[in-house]
C-alpha positions as CSV (number, residue, x, y, z in Angstrom):
1,X,27.6,0.0,86.1
2,X,25.7,-0.6,82.8
3,X,22.3,-0.5,84.6
4,X,23.3,2.7,86.4
5,X,24.3,4.3,83.1
6,X,21.0,3.4,81.4
7,X,19.1,4.8,84.4
8,X,21.1,8.1,84.3
9,X,20.4,8.4,80.5
10,X,16.7,7.8,81.0
11,X,16.6,10.4,83.8
12,X,18.4,12.9,81.6
13,X,16.0,12.4,78.7
14,X,13.0,12.8,81.0
15,X,14.4,15.9,82.6
16,X,15.1,17.6,79.3
17,X,11.7,16.6,77.9
18,X,9.7,17.9,80.9
19,X,11.9,21.0,81.2
20,X,10.6,22.3,77.9
21,X,7.9,24.5,79.3
22,X,5.7,26.8,77.4
23,X,4.6,27.1,73.8
24,X,7.3,27.2,71.2
25,X,6.9,28.8,67.8
26,X,9.1,29.1,64.8
27,X,8.9,32.6,63.3
28,X,9.2,33.3,59.6
29,X,12.8,34.3,59.9
30,X,13.6,30.9,61.5
31,X,13.9,32.2,65.1
32,X,12.5,30.1,67.9
33,X,10.5,31.9,70.5
34,X,9.0,30.6,73.8
35,X,6.1,32.2,75.6
36,X,6.4,31.0,79.2
37,X,3.3,30.4,81.3
38,X,2.7,33.0,84.1
39,X,3.7,31.7,87.5
40,X,1.4,32.2,90.6
41,X,2.5,32.6,94.2
42,X,0.5,32.8,97.4
43,X,1.1,36.5,98.2
44,X,2.1,37.9,94.8
45,X,0.0,38.6,91.7
46,X,1.6,37.1,88.7
47,X,2.4,39.2,85.7
48,X,2.9,38.0,82.1
49,X,6.5,37.8,81.0
50,X,7.7,38.8,77.6
51,X,8.7,36.0,75.2
52,X,12.3,35.1,75.5
53,X,14.1,35.2,72.2
54,X,15.9,32.1,71.5
55,X,18.8,31.3,69.0
56,X,17.9,31.1,65.3
57,X,17.3,27.7,63.9
58,X,20.5,28.0,61.8
59,X,22.5,27.7,65.1
60,X,21.3,24.0,65.5
61,X,24.0,22.5,63.3
62,X,24.2,19.0,61.8
63,X,27.7,17.8,60.7
64,X,28.3,14.7,58.6
65,X,31.4,12.6,58.2
66,X,32.9,14.9,55.5
67,X,32.4,18.0,57.7
68,X,29.6,19.3,55.5
69,X,27.3,21.3,57.8
70,X,23.5,21.9,57.6
71,X,21.0,22.9,60.2
72,X,17.9,21.5,61.8
73,X,14.9,21.8,59.4
74,X,11.5,21.8,61.0
75,X,9.6,22.8,57.9
76,X,7.1,20.5,56.1
77,X,8.0,19.7,52.5
78,X,7.2,16.9,50.1
79,X,10.7,15.6,50.5
80,X,10.0,15.2,54.2
81,X,7.0,13.0,53.2
82,X,9.3,10.9,51.0
83,X,11.7,10.5,54.0
84,X,9.0,9.5,56.5
85,X,9.6,5.8,56.4
86,X,11.4,2.9,58.1
87,X,14.7,3.9,56.6
88,X,14.2,7.6,57.3
89,X,15.5,8.5,53.9
90,X,14.1,8.7,50.4
91,X,13.2,5.1,49.3
92,X,12.8,5.9,45.6
93,X,13.9,2.8,43.6
94,X,13.1,0.3,46.4
95,X,10.2,-2.2,46.2
96,X,9.5,-3.4,49.8
97,X,8.6,-6.9,50.8
98,X,5.2,-7.1,52.6
99,X,6.2,-6.3,56.2
100,X,8.0,-3.2,57.6
101,X,11.6,-4.1,58.5
102,X,11.9,-6.8,55.9
103,X,14.2,-6.3,52.9
104,X,13.7,-4.4,49.6
105,X,14.0,-5.5,46.0
106,X,16.3,-2.9,44.3
107,X,14.7,-1.4,41.2
108,X,18.0,0.7,41.1
109,X,21.0,-1.4,42.0
110,X,23.0,-0.1,45.0
111,X,26.4,1.2,43.9
112,X,28.8,0.6,46.7
113,X,32.0,2.3,45.7
114,X,35.0,3.7,47.6
115,X,35.9,0.6,49.5
116,X,39.1,-1.4,49.1
117,X,38.3,-4.7,50.9
118,X,35.4,-7.1,50.4
119,X,32.1,-6.2,52.1
120,X,30.4,-8.4,54.7
121,X,27.6,-10.5,53.2
122,X,23.9,-10.6,54.0
123,X,23.4,-7.5,51.9
124,X,19.6,-7.8,52.0
125,X,19.8,-7.0,55.7
126,X,21.9,-3.9,55.2
127,X,19.3,-1.4,54.0
128,X,18.7,-0.3,57.6
129,X,22.3,-1.0,58.8
130,X,24.0,2.3,59.7
131,X,27.5,2.6,58.5
132,X,30.1,5.2,59.6
133,X,29.0,7.6,56.8
134,X,25.4,7.5,58.0
135,X,26.2,8.9,61.5
136,X,25.9,12.7,62.0
137,X,27.4,15.0,64.7
138,X,25.9,18.1,66.2
139,X,26.5,21.5,67.7
140,X,23.5,23.2,69.4
141,X,23.1,26.3,71.5
142,X,20.3,24.6,73.6
143,X,19.3,20.9,74.1
144,X,17.5,19.5,71.1
145,X,15.1,16.5,71.1
146,X,13.5,14.7,68.2
147,X,10.8,12.0,68.4
148,X,9.8,10.0,65.3
149,X,6.8,7.6,65.5
150,X,5.0,5.6,62.9
151,X,2.5,2.7,62.9
152,X,3.4,-0.7,61.5
153,X,1.5,-3.8,60.3
154,X,-0.6,-5.5,62.9
155,X,1.1,-5.6,66.3
156,X,4.1,-3.2,66.8
157,X,5.4,0.3,66.1
158,X,8.4,2.3,64.9
159,X,10.1,4.8,67.2
160,X,13.2,6.9,66.8
161,X,14.2,9.0,69.8
162,X,17.1,11.4,69.7
163,X,18.6,13.9,72.2
164,X,21.6,16.2,71.7
165,X,23.1,18.7,74.1
166,X,26.1,21.0,74.3
167,X,27.5,20.8,77.8
168,X,29.7,23.7,76.8
169,X,30.1,25.7,73.5
170,X,32.9,23.2,72.6
171,X,31.5,19.8,73.6
172,X,28.4,18.2,72.1
173,X,26.9,14.8,73.1
174,X,24.1,13.0,71.5
175,X,22.2,9.7,72.0
176,X,19.6,8.0,69.9
177,X,17.7,4.8,69.4
178,X,15.6,3.6,66.5
179,X,13.4,0.6,67.1
180,X,10.9,-1.3,65.0
181,X,8.7,-4.3,65.7
182,X,6.0,-5.5,63.4
183,X,4.1,-8.8,63.3
184,X,3.1,-8.5,59.7
185,X,-0.1,-9.8,58.0
186,X,1.5,-13.1,56.7
187,X,2.5,-16.1,58.8
188,X,5.9,-16.0,60.5
189,X,7.0,-12.6,59.2
190,X,7.8,-10.8,62.5
191,X,10.5,-8.1,62.3
192,X,12.3,-6.7,65.3
193,X,15.2,-4.2,64.8
194,X,17.1,-1.8,66.9
195,X,19.8,0.9,66.1
196,X,21.5,2.5,69.1
197,X,24.0,5.3,68.5
198,X,25.9,7.8,70.6
199,X,28.2,10.6,69.4
200,X,30.5,13.2,70.8
201,X,31.9,16.3,69.0
202,X,34.6,18.4,70.7
203,X,37.1,21.1,69.9
204,X,39.5,23.0,72.1
205,X,39.2,26.7,72.9
206,X,41.8,27.7,70.4
207,X,40.3,25.4,67.8
208,X,43.5,23.5,67.2
209,X,42.3,20.1,68.3
210,X,39.0,18.6,67.0
211,X,37.5,15.2,67.6
212,X,34.4,13.4,66.4
213,X,33.6,9.9,67.7
214,X,30.6,7.6,67.9
215,X,29.5,4.2,69.1
216,X,26.8,2.2,67.3
217,X,25.1,-1.1,68.3
218,X,22.6,-2.7,65.9
219,X,20.5,-5.8,65.8
220,X,18.2,-6.6,62.8
221,X,16.1,-9.7,63.3
222,X,13.6,-11.2,60.8
223,X,11.5,-14.3,60.9
224,X,11.9,-16.1,57.6
225,X,9.1,-18.1,55.9
226,X,10.5,-18.7,52.4
227,X,7.6,-16.9,50.7
228,X,4.1,-18.1,50.0
229,X,3.5,-21.8,49.4
230,X,1.0,-22.7,46.6
231,X,-0.1,-26.4,46.7
232,X,-1.3,-28.4,43.7
233,X,0.2,-29.9,40.6
234,X,0.5,-26.6,38.8
235,X,1.9,-23.8,41.0
236,X,1.6,-21.3,38.2
237,X,-2.2,-21.7,38.2
238,X,-2.1,-21.3,42.0
239,X,-0.2,-18.0,41.7
240,X,-2.7,-16.9,39.2
241,X,-5.5,-17.6,41.7
242,X,-3.7,-15.6,44.3
243,X,-3.3,-12.7,41.9
244,X,-7.1,-12.9,41.1
245,X,-8.0,-12.6,44.8
246,X,-9.6,-16.0,45.2
247,X,-11.4,-16.4,48.5
248,X,-8.8,-18.9,49.8
249,X,-6.2,-16.0,49.8
250,X,-8.3,-13.2,51.1
251,X,-7.2,-13.7,54.7
252,X,-3.5,-13.2,54.6
253,X,-2.9,-15.0,57.9
254,X,-4.4,-18.2,56.5
255,X,-2.2,-18.4,53.4
256,X,0.4,-21.2,53.7
257,X,4.1,-20.3,53.7
258,X,7.0,-22.6,52.9
259,X,8.1,-22.9,56.5
260,X,7.5,-21.3,59.9
261,X,10.6,-22.3,61.9
262,X,13.5,-20.0,60.7
263,X,14.9,-16.6,61.5
264,X,17.9,-14.5,60.6
265,X,19.7,-11.8,62.5
266,X,22.4,-9.3,61.6
267,X,24.3,-7.9,64.6
268,X,26.9,-5.1,64.5
269,X,29.0,-2.9,66.8
270,X,31.3,-0.1,65.8
271,X,33.6,2.3,67.6
272,X,34.7,5.2,65.4
273,X,37.2,8.0,66.2
274,X,38.2,10.9,63.9
275,X,40.5,13.6,65.4
276,X,43.0,16.1,64.1
277,X,45.4,18.7,65.3
278,X,46.3,22.0,63.5
279,X,50.0,22.5,63.5
280,X,49.6,25.8,61.7
281,X,46.2,27.4,62.3
282,X,44.4,30.0,60.2
283,X,44.8,33.4,61.7
284,X,44.3,37.0,60.6
285,X,47.9,37.0,59.3
286,X,47.9,33.5,57.9
287,X,45.5,31.9,55.5
288,X,47.1,28.4,55.7
289,X,45.9,25.5,57.9
290,X,48.3,22.6,58.3
291,X,46.8,19.6,60.2
292,X,47.6,16.0,61.0
293,X,44.8,13.6,61.8
294,X,43.9,10.0,62.7
295,X,40.9,7.9,62.0
296,X,40.1,4.6,63.9
297,X,37.3,2.3,62.9
298,X,36.7,-0.9,64.9
299,X,33.7,-2.9,63.4
300,X,32.3,-6.2,64.4
301,X,29.5,-7.9,62.4
302,X,27.9,-11.2,62.6
303,X,25.1,-12.9,60.7
304,X,23.2,-16.0,61.8
305,X,20.5,-18.1,60.3
306,X,18.6,-20.6,62.5
307,X,16.0,-23.2,61.6
308,X,14.3,-25.9,63.7
309,X,14.4,-28.7,61.1
310,X,15.9,-29.0,57.6
311,X,13.7,-28.1,54.6
312,X,13.8,-29.9,51.3
313,X,13.7,-26.6,49.4
314,X,17.4,-26.1,50.2
315,X,18.6,-29.7,49.5
316,X,20.1,-32.2,52.0
317,X,21.5,-31.1,55.3
318,X,24.2,-32.4,57.6
319,X,21.9,-32.2,60.6
320,X,18.5,-33.8,61.1
321,X,17.5,-31.4,63.9
322,X,18.1,-27.7,64.5
323,X,20.4,-25.9,62.1
324,X,22.5,-22.9,62.8
325,X,24.7,-21.0,60.4
326,X,26.8,-18.2,61.9
327,X,29.5,-16.1,60.3
328,X,31.4,-13.1,61.8
329,X,33.8,-10.3,60.6
330,X,36.2,-8.4,62.7
331,X,37.6,-5.3,61.0
332,X,40.2,-3.0,62.6
333,X,41.2,0.0,60.5
334,X,43.6,2.8,61.2
335,X,44.3,5.8,59.0
336,X,46.6,8.7,59.4
337,X,46.6,11.8,57.2
338,X,48.1,15.2,56.7
339,X,46.1,18.0,55.2
340,X,46.9,21.5,53.9
341,X,44.1,24.1,53.4
342,X,45.0,27.3,51.6
343,X,42.7,29.7,49.6
344,X,45.1,29.6,46.6
345,X,46.1,25.9,46.8
346,X,42.8,24.5,47.9
347,X,42.4,21.6,50.3
348,X,45.0,18.8,49.8
349,X,45.0,15.7,52.0
350,X,47.5,12.7,51.9
351,X,46.6,9.6,53.9
352,X,47.9,6.1,54.6
353,X,45.8,3.3,56.1
354,X,46.2,-0.1,57.7
355,X,43.4,-2.7,58.0
356,X,43.3,-6.0,59.9
357,X,40.4,-8.3,58.9
358,X,39.2,-11.6,60.2
359,X,36.2,-13.2,58.5
360,X,34.8,-16.7,58.9
361,X,33.6,-19.6,61.0
362,X,34.7,-21.7,63.9
363,X,34.6,-25.0,62.0
364,X,36.2,-26.7,59.0
365,X,33.8,-28.5,56.6
366,X,34.8,-31.7,54.8
367,X,33.2,-32.3,51.4
368,X,32.2,-35.6,50.0
369,X,35.1,-35.4,47.5
370,X,37.6,-35.4,50.3
371,X,38.5,-31.7,50.2
372,X,38.1,-29.3,53.1
373,X,36.6,-25.9,53.3
374,X,38.6,-23.6,55.5
375,X,37.1,-21.5,58.2
376,X,38.9,-18.2,57.9
377,X,39.9,-15.4,55.6
378,X,42.2,-13.2,57.6
379,X,45.1,-10.9,56.9
380,X,46.3,-7.3,56.7
381,X,46.2,-4.6,54.0
382,X,48.2,-1.4,53.7
383,X,46.9,1.5,51.6
384,X,47.8,5.0,50.5
385,X,45.8,7.7,48.9
386,X,44.7,11.3,48.9
387,X,42.1,13.9,48.1
388,X,41.9,17.4,46.7
389,X,39.2,20.1,46.7
390,X,39.3,23.6,45.2
391,X,36.6,26.3,44.6
392,X,37.3,29.4,42.6
393,X,34.7,31.9,41.3
394,X,32.0,29.3,40.9
395,X,34.3,26.6,39.6
396,X,34.6,23.4,41.7
397,X,37.3,20.8,41.4
398,X,37.5,17.6,43.5
399,X,39.3,14.3,43.4
400,X,40.0,11.4,45.8
401,X,41.5,8.0,45.5
402,X,43.1,5.2,47.4
403,X,44.9,2.0,46.6
404,X,46.1,-1.2,48.5
405,X,49.9,-1.4,48.2
406,X,50.4,-4.5,50.3
407,X,48.2,-7.4,51.4
408,X,46.4,-10.5,50.2
409,X,43.7,-8.4,48.3
410,X,44.1,-5.9,45.5
411,X,41.9,-2.9,45.5
412,X,41.7,0.7,44.4
413,X,39.3,3.6,43.6
414,X,39.6,7.0,42.0
415,X,37.0,9.7,41.7
416,X,37.3,13.1,40.0
417,X,34.8,15.8,39.3
418,X,34.6,19.4,37.9
419,X,31.7,21.7,38.1
420,X,30.5,25.3,37.7
421,X,27.6,27.1,39.4
422,X,26.2,30.6,38.9
423,X,22.9,32.1,39.9
424,X,21.3,28.8,40.9
425,X,22.3,27.0,37.6
426,X,25.1,24.4,37.7
427,X,26.8,21.7,35.7
428,X,29.0,19.0,37.2
429,X,31.0,16.3,35.4
430,X,32.6,13.4,37.0
431,X,34.5,10.1,36.3
432,X,35.2,7.3,38.7
433,X,36.9,3.9,38.6
434,X,36.9,1.1,41.2
435,X,38.5,-2.3,41.5
436,X,37.6,-4.5,44.5
437,X,37.3,-8.2,45.4
438,X,33.8,-9.7,45.6
439,X,32.1,-9.7,49.0
440,X,33.3,-12.2,51.6
441,X,30.3,-14.6,51.2
442,X,31.2,-15.1,47.6
443,X,34.6,-16.3,48.6
444,X,33.8,-18.4,51.7
445,X,30.5,-19.7,53.1
446,X,29.6,-22.6,55.4
447,X,26.2,-24.0,56.2
448,X,24.4,-27.0,57.8
449,X,22.8,-27.3,54.3
450,X,25.2,-29.4,52.2
451,X,24.8,-27.3,49.0
452,X,25.5,-24.0,50.7
453,X,29.2,-24.7,51.3
454,X,31.9,-23.2,49.1
455,X,35.4,-21.8,49.2
456,X,36.5,-19.8,46.2
457,X,39.5,-17.6,45.7
458,X,40.4,-14.2,44.4
459,X,43.1,-13.4,41.9
460,X,45.2,-12.2,44.9
461,X,44.6,-15.2,47.1
462,X,46.1,-18.7,46.7
463,X,43.8,-21.2,44.9
464,X,42.2,-23.9,47.0
465,X,42.4,-27.6,46.2
466,X,38.8,-28.4,45.2
467,X,37.1,-29.0,41.9
468,X,34.2,-26.7,42.8
469,X,36.4,-23.6,43.4
470,X,36.0,-20.6,41.2
471,X,38.7,-17.9,40.6
472,X,36.7,-14.7,41.3
473,X,38.5,-11.8,39.7
474,X,38.2,-8.3,41.0
475,X,35.0,-6.4,40.0
476,X,36.1,-3.6,37.8
477,X,33.8,-0.6,37.5
478,X,34.2,2.6,35.4
479,X,31.7,5.4,35.4
480,X,31.2,8.7,33.8
481,X,28.4,11.1,34.9
482,X,26.9,14.5,34.4
483,X,24.6,16.5,36.6
484,X,22.7,19.6,35.2
485,X,20.9,21.8,37.7
486,X,18.4,24.2,36.2
487,X,17.7,26.3,39.2
488,X,14.2,25.6,40.6
489,X,13.0,24.0,37.3
490,X,14.6,20.6,37.1
491,X,17.7,18.5,37.9
492,X,19.0,16.1,35.2
493,X,21.5,13.3,36.0
494,X,23.1,11.1,33.4
495,X,25.6,8.3,33.8
496,X,27.1,5.4,31.9
497,X,28.7,2.6,33.9
498,X,30.7,-0.4,32.7
499,X,31.2,-3.4,35.0
500,X,33.6,-6.2,34.3
501,X,33.5,-9.5,36.3
502,X,30.1,-8.7,37.7
503,X,29.5,-11.1,40.6
504,X,26.0,-12.3,41.6
505,X,24.1,-15.2,43.1
506,X,21.9,-17.6,41.0
507,X,20.2,-21.0,41.2
508,X,21.9,-24.2,40.0
509,X,20.2,-27.3,38.5
510,X,19.2,-28.4,42.0
511,X,17.6,-25.0,42.9
512,X,20.5,-24.2,45.3
513,X,21.7,-20.7,45.4
514,X,25.3,-20.4,44.3
515,X,27.8,-17.6,43.6
516,X,28.8,-16.8,40.0
517,X,30.7,-14.3,37.9
518,X,29.7,-12.9,34.6
519,X,32.5,-13.3,31.9
520,X,31.2,-10.5,29.8
521,X,30.9,-6.7,30.3
522,X,27.8,-5.1,31.8
523,X,27.0,-1.7,30.4
524,X,24.5,0.5,32.3
525,X,23.0,3.8,31.1
526,X,20.9,5.9,33.5
527,X,19.0,9.1,32.8
528,X,17.1,10.7,35.7
529,X,14.9,13.8,35.8
530,X,13.9,15.4,39.1
531,X,11.4,18.3,38.9
532,X,9.3,20.2,41.4
533,X,6.8,22.9,40.3
534,X,4.5,25.2,42.3
535,X,1.4,26.9,41.1
536,X,0.1,29.0,44.0
537,X,-1.4,26.5,46.5
538,X,-0.8,23.5,44.2
539,X,2.4,21.8,43.3
540,X,3.7,18.8,41.3
541,X,6.8,16.8,42.0
542,X,8.2,14.3,39.4
543,X,11.1,11.9,39.5
544,X,11.6,9.8,36.3
545,X,14.4,7.3,35.8
546,X,15.3,5.5,32.6
547,X,17.7,2.6,32.7
548,X,19.1,0.5,29.8
549,X,21.4,-2.5,30.4
550,X,23.7,-4.4,28.1
551,X,24.3,-7.8,29.8
552,X,20.8,-7.9,31.2
553,X,20.8,-11.6,31.5
554,X,22.5,-11.2,34.9
555,X,21.9,-7.6,35.7
556,X,18.1,-7.2,35.8
557,X,16.4,-3.9,36.5
558,X,13.3,-2.2,35.1
559,X,13.8,0.2,32.2
560,X,11.5,2.9,33.7
561,X,11.0,3.9,37.4
562,X,8.8,6.9,38.1
563,X,7.3,8.7,41.0
564,X,4.9,11.6,40.5
565,X,3.1,13.6,43.2
566,X,0.3,16.1,42.9
567,X,-0.4,18.1,46.1
568,X,-2.0,21.1,47.7
569,X,-0.4,23.0,50.6
570,X,-1.3,26.2,52.5
571,X,-1.5,27.8,55.9
572,X,-4.8,27.4,57.8
573,X,-6.3,28.9,60.9
574,X,-4.4,32.2,60.9
575,X,-1.2,30.3,60.1
576,X,-1.5,28.1,63.2
577,X,-1.5,25.0,60.9
578,X,0.3,24.2,57.7
579,X,-1.6,21.6,55.6
580,X,-0.2,19.4,52.9
581,X,-2.3,16.8,51.1
582,X,-2.2,15.0,47.7
583,X,-1.5,11.8,45.9
584,X,1.7,10.0,44.9
585,X,1.8,7.7,41.8
586,X,4.5,5.1,41.6
587,X,5.3,2.8,38.7
588,X,8.1,0.6,37.3
589,X,8.1,-1.3,34.1
590,X,7.9,-5.0,34.0
591,X,11.1,-7.0,34.5
592,X,12.4,-10.3,35.9
593,X,13.0,-9.2,39.5
594,X,15.6,-10.9,41.6
595,X,14.6,-13.6,44.1
596,X,15.3,-13.7,47.8
597,X,17.3,-16.4,49.5
598,X,16.6,-16.5,53.3
599,X,19.7,-18.6,54.2
600,X,22.1,-16.1,52.7
601,X,19.9,-13.1,53.1
602,X,20.9,-12.2,49.6
603,X,19.0,-11.7,46.3
604,X,19.7,-14.0,43.4
605,X,19.2,-13.7,39.6
606,X,16.4,-15.7,38.1
607,X,17.2,-18.3,35.4
608,X,15.4,-21.0,33.5
609,X,15.8,-23.6,36.2
610,X,14.4,-21.2,38.8
611,X,11.5,-20.2,36.6
612,X,10.7,-23.9,36.0
613,X,10.6,-24.4,39.7
614,X,8.1,-21.6,40.4
615,X,6.0,-22.0,37.3
616,X,6.3,-25.8,37.7
617,X,5.7,-28.3,34.8
618,X,2.9,-28.4,32.3
619,X,-0.6,-29.7,33.0
620,X,0.6,-33.2,33.8
621,X,3.8,-32.1,35.5
622,X,6.2,-33.6,33.1
623,X,7.3,-30.9,30.7
624,X,9.8,-28.3,31.9
625,X,9.0,-24.8,30.8
626,X,12.3,-23.1,29.8
627,X,13.2,-19.5,28.9
628,X,10.2,-18.2,30.8
629,X,11.0,-15.9,33.7
630,X,8.7,-14.5,36.3
631,X,8.0,-10.9,35.4
632,X,7.0,-8.3,38.0
633,X,6.0,-4.7,37.7
634,X,4.0,-2.9,35.1
635,X,1.3,-1.9,37.5
636,X,0.6,1.5,39.2
637,X,0.8,2.1,43.0
638,X,-1.0,5.1,44.6
639,X,-0.5,6.7,48.0
640,X,-2.9,9.3,49.4
641,X,-1.4,11.5,52.1
642,X,-2.6,14.2,54.5
643,X,0.3,16.0,56.3
644,X,0.2,18.9,58.7
645,X,2.6,21.0,60.7
646,X,1.7,22.6,64.0
647,X,4.7,24.6,65.4
648,X,7.5,22.1,65.6
649,X,5.4,19.0,65.0
650,X,4.9,17.3,61.6
651,X,2.0,14.9,61.5
652,X,1.7,12.4,58.7
653,X,-1.4,10.4,57.7
654,X,-1.2,8.1,54.6
655,X,-3.2,5.5,52.8
656,X,-0.5,3.4,51.3
657,X,-0.9,1.4,48.1
658,X,-4.5,2.6,47.7
659,X,-5.2,0.7,44.5
660,X,-4.7,-2.6,46.2
661,X,-8.0,-2.1,48.1
662,X,-9.9,-2.5,44.8
663,X,-7.7,-5.0,42.9
664,X,-5.6,-7.0,45.3
665,X,-2.8,-9.5,44.6
666,X,-1.9,-8.2,41.2
667,X,1.8,-8.4,41.7
668,X,4.7,-9.7,43.8
669,X,7.8,-7.9,45.1
670,X,10.0,-11.0,44.5
671,X,9.3,-14.6,43.5
672,X,6.9,-15.9,46.2
673,X,6.9,-12.7,48.2
674,X,3.8,-10.5,48.0
675,X,3.9,-6.7,48.2
676,X,2.2,-4.6,50.8
677,X,-1.6,-4.5,50.9
678,X,-3.5,-1.3,51.1
679,X,-3.2,0.1,54.7
680,X,-3.7,3.3,56.6
681,X,-0.7,4.5,58.6
682,X,0.1,7.6,60.6
683,X,2.9,9.0,62.6
684,X,4.7,12.2,63.6
685,X,8.1,13.9,63.9
686,X,8.3,16.2,66.9
687,X,11.2,18.5,67.8
688,X,11.7,20.1,71.2
689,X,14.0,23.1,71.7
690,X,14.8,23.9,75.3
């Protein structure tokens, strides 16, 4: 049955693709027209047919999880260039490791709010993992296809193919698959990832019942090499030779890595259903909509690390041969809600939720001190909450929150904002607070490596009987923010965040990665300026971020992150081609970047012991250098791009990290992990409208 289904899907995609005859063109008003080719018969002379007018582009709707609706955009803008990457979104604030599909070092820490239960671990693998809020739904008058393609490093390619069709005005179906395979320039750095998703969007003829649902299956595999290996008594001098482009390091494939027998993979499947029924429906005589709804989310995740033989870098191991660490999470969440939508009252929603979680392993580990590490964290959680939205004469009010009322974990969040917009100018103020337990892998982890076994407890979970256990308190976050929109001139964002009980990974005295919690408060100030200016054919786009941290000994980020683009764009060849070309400058100030641990697939904070390991000892290898962290950043990166749009096709040609072609190896993305070399890459995004 599965084979037949796949075969039918392939036939459907092929039929829709080849059925798109003729030349399509987008007019200035956004309307799509098709000039069909004349047909010839044996006994009849063909006559040219008039172009058939198709629906406007605004009828091709994209609907997100919050029901915010946009439409398909086939224009070529600088933001489209920023989005043309492996993640298919703006990657400002992310410093990639050398190969496509590997992880990123976060120049701007990811703020994962609005969740009540701990998150699954292996966060370094989640940059390309599509959560429920990343899935869109569609409504289109005719079938729509999108093809994304981009080259990778050495052998491989990226491809994202998407098809959506309305079988009737009320039912939309879509199917998509994004795949990536890249060998990379360094040894044992292969990446192979896949993201399959299928959606359905339906509403009854009277619009009382509406349903959105999707299924997602994802596999993200990376070969792990532990970073570059520098031999010799003084590794610090060896790193300096690499940065100076010594001949021994010119051929990337010949550089030794720490090991070549490990890989990690993150797997995930999710079924999501969101449907509602209007008890009282808006009519000409009634402005009130009263609805009841239900949300179901069934998510399964697993992370596995495999290695052929143990490596001394991670300490002693229980096994002398092949090692396998595997952890899984099953999360079953139901939520019911009732909502009232009225022009005077606004939109008010009250909801209640139930979650059943099961995280852990299939074995129990016995430590040398006689204590045991359990294999499961499982239980239930009941929660209640609500949301409110109201817009009146340019004023916007919004609030949402939720709290666990019963269960082994405590957790809550609350967000509130108020704003005003008039004639393209706007000001929005907001506050938020969040309390949640640390991620599951801080609380429980098992490994074939002896040092990577721990069982900690949360303030809501009973303490374990082991001398090594830590009481991890809930991470408490408070944030105030302001957003000022100055029409087309600039957008200014400011925020101040305080974090209590910040939880992180770091290295211990044996250079083993361990979880820890900061007993002081972290204070984070952010100021961000976004500006786009046009001067005839020329334009300039600037994004400048300033960050200042109190508590920077564990929360390490660069003070300045900037991206500046200077570009030229215009129509050529009687408007048959739209050309866009320019240069993008990227820079972030020097800072002690986090290191990457391949076993956990997590980033850890550098400390004196870790720095002594990488910088090694003095000239004779006897004196430990303390208080000296590896600093990264402080160097410019340049990208040169040539983009073009021909009808519905956007073509991208880019010289990435252009400066590295003249002065290579002047930096790292993380301790031991080199950044990307200068490379020429190209690709396209192609839309078909039937």
